[in-house]
C-alpha angles and dihedrals in degrees: 000000000000124000089247091065091054094051121108107233119221113257095032122100123207112230109244121195114225121191119208108220115200115218119250111263127223131206116227109213131192118210128212123245134169097248113043110094122238089234091057092051091050091049091050091051092049098042103038103025097034094231122159117249091256093050091046092051091050093050091045090054090051089053091048097046104031100030096244139047133195109240095181149307119254145155114279097262094048092045091051091050093050093048090051093048093049092048093049094047092047092050091048089054090043095244121139093218109159119213122182140171132218135177115272 
């Protein structure tokens, strides 16, 4: 092959494949305890996770009956922010509500 055949001619674009990589998602989980009120859990779910009252009540009942409840699934940065906000609000209200995140 000559060097001329390997040249890129002006006006022609080489097709470049680009792969879209989706970010890893994380589950935000609320954990049951004997002190945090059901009303507080519902308010957290509505205020921080933007759940409707009916959805929040359903998740709260899952936390109460099963020990954990899925609050939402988010990218890492958003999940970390939500865990921090829940932890701070619970501490301010003197509740030991535990909120964690794990890879989906």
